[in-house]
C-alpha positions, 0 to 999 in steps of 0.5 A: 320598828321605827326603821320599818315605819319610816321605810313605808312612808311614801315621801323621801326622808333624809336625816343627818347628824350635827356634823352633816353625816347621813344617819337615815335615808329611806328608799323613797329618798334614794329613788327620788335622788336616783342613787342607792341607799348605801351610797348615801348612808354614813357619808357626809351630805356635801360629799354625796351631793357635790353641787350643794354647799353649806349655804345652798343645802336646806339640811345644812341651813336649818342646822345653822339657823335653827329655823325650819324651812317649809315647802322650799323648791330645791334643784341639785345634781346627784353623784351621777350628775343627774339633775333632781328637782324636789320640794322639801320641808326641813326641820332641825332636830333638837335635844334639850334645846341643842341642835343635834341634826336635821331631817328633811321630807322631800317630794320629787318634782323631776317628772312633774317638771318634765311633764309641765315643760311638755305641756307648756310647749303644747300650750304655746303651739295651741295659743299661736293659732288663737292669737287673732282672738286676743286683744293686744292690750288685754290679759286673757285668762284668770290664774288666781283663786280665792285660796291665793288671797292670803289674809288672817284679817276678819274683815277681809275673810268676810269679803272673801266669803261674800265674793264666793257667794256673788261669784255664782250670779251674773250681776255687775260688781263694783270694787273699790280698793287703793292701788296695790290692794289686789283688785285684779287678784280678787276679780280673777278669783271671782271668775274662777269660782263662777260658772263662767270659769271655763270661758274667757277672762279679759282685763283692761285698764281704762287709764292705759289706753288713749280715750280715742282708742278705748271705744274701738278696743271695747266695742270693736270697729267696722271696716271703713269707719275711719281710714285703715279701719277693718272689721275687728271684734272688741273686748266685749265680743272676745269675752262673750260667755265670760267675764270682762274686768274694767279697771280704773273705770273712773278714767273712762271717757264719759261718752264711752261710759254712756255706751257701756251703760247701754250694753249693761241695760240691753246686752247688745253692742255696736262696733264703731262705725257699724250699724249691726248690733251684736248680742253678748253675754258678758259679766262686767266687773269694774274697779276704782282706785278712788272712793265713789263719792269723790268720783261722782263729785268730780264727775269722772264717773256717771251717776247712772252708770255707778248705780247700774254697776253698784249692784254688788259692792266690794271694798278691799281694805288697805294694808294699813288697816290689816297690819296683822297680815303683814307677817303672813304676807312677808313670809309669803313673799320671802318664799316666792322669791326664794323660789325665783332667786334660788335662795334659802332665806328663812325670815325677816328679823325682829327689827324689820318686822317692827319697821314693817308694822310701823310703816303706813304702806301707801302702796299696799301689798304690792309695795310690800312685795317690792320691798321684799324683792328689793331686799332679796336682790342685794342680801346674803345670809338667812335673814332679811335685815333692816339694812336690806330694806329700802330707805323710804320704808326704814326712815332713812328718807322721809317718804311719809311727809311727816315732820321728824325733826324732834324724833330719833331715826326709827332704826336707831330707836329700834336698835336702842330699844332692842339693846335695852331689852336684851340687857334687861333679860340677861340681868334678870337671868343672871347672864343665862343666854338660854333663859334670857332667850325664853324670856324674850321669846326668841330662839337662842341662836337669834339671841346669840346673833344679836349679842354679837351684833350689838357687842353685848 
């Protein structure tokens, strides 16, 4: 009956025993892999998938680590040399705490990938006919949605709810967030949740363009307005009907801010050097990486423009104020770079998690993503370890500017604390590794690894 039930499931299921021998393989898995069931059943995994090895096979990996691997992209060749693309969730099979095998549930991506490649080719052909409508220094199109914003933080979740509510209106929005908090991610999500989602989304960083060119870029130019000038629409015209995101608006020259205020008031723009006015229907979302009171006090932002933009105000909390999101984001970035780099890293070890929790993250989520990317460029194995993390985060360099003369290096303190806790757990359990692992709330395999590493 169990064989019949598993055979009716419309996802590929592949199970192996502790030696890597296939003990179950349903017809969907065979169809995905382009082979026959009898070619796989009873044979060693690496024998029938010659392009895989112990370090690249998800089934072999979970038996080594005891940790599940969820939604992992995998590409491999079957015994006939045909490339197969799948997304796998792989789980260890445990009996009385011992790993006796592994099971993998796979979804076939081969056909989807081929269709995607054809779609990309078609899209590229269409885009070549629309290049004249794109500004060279802008980003056209929004790809992120609210579901792409990863958080368990109650304040940030409330911010997402508020952002969804205001997405349906046309009022200006002013966003404050430190560098790296994900301002454009939130703005794109608002655009994609709005009635304007099928229209243009254009983002422009006001600090990235010289002030002498910014006005022409935003409002367009009229032929003859200066030597070599031609009739060219600006970002407001290109974004007509859609959303225009102006990042670091406090870097915009004050005279251009005055013209922006006029557009917000009457919905009309005039090209540089021109006399004709163009009516535009654009939702403005602006962002600052400095608090509004600082910008107003230092006169980098006009007060009248601030009050006109600040109809809806959204404040993205920095990562140091939502440290509960760090493990969630760490796992997200590990999965992201597993896919990009073709690796099978399972997680960050406990020491890395502790260091991440202590660190202040001045670069916010962007800095965390870069730290994981850096680690996965240089590491081997299953775990992101402390030696893979950039020194300015681990305390090897004092990037936080704090006087640490009287303190132990953080890495040394963590190792000593870990050593003490493990020895205490072993003493309390009479040297029983299984019971000590339960007391420490870590997998037995992790404790075995730490015992070897710490020479206990």
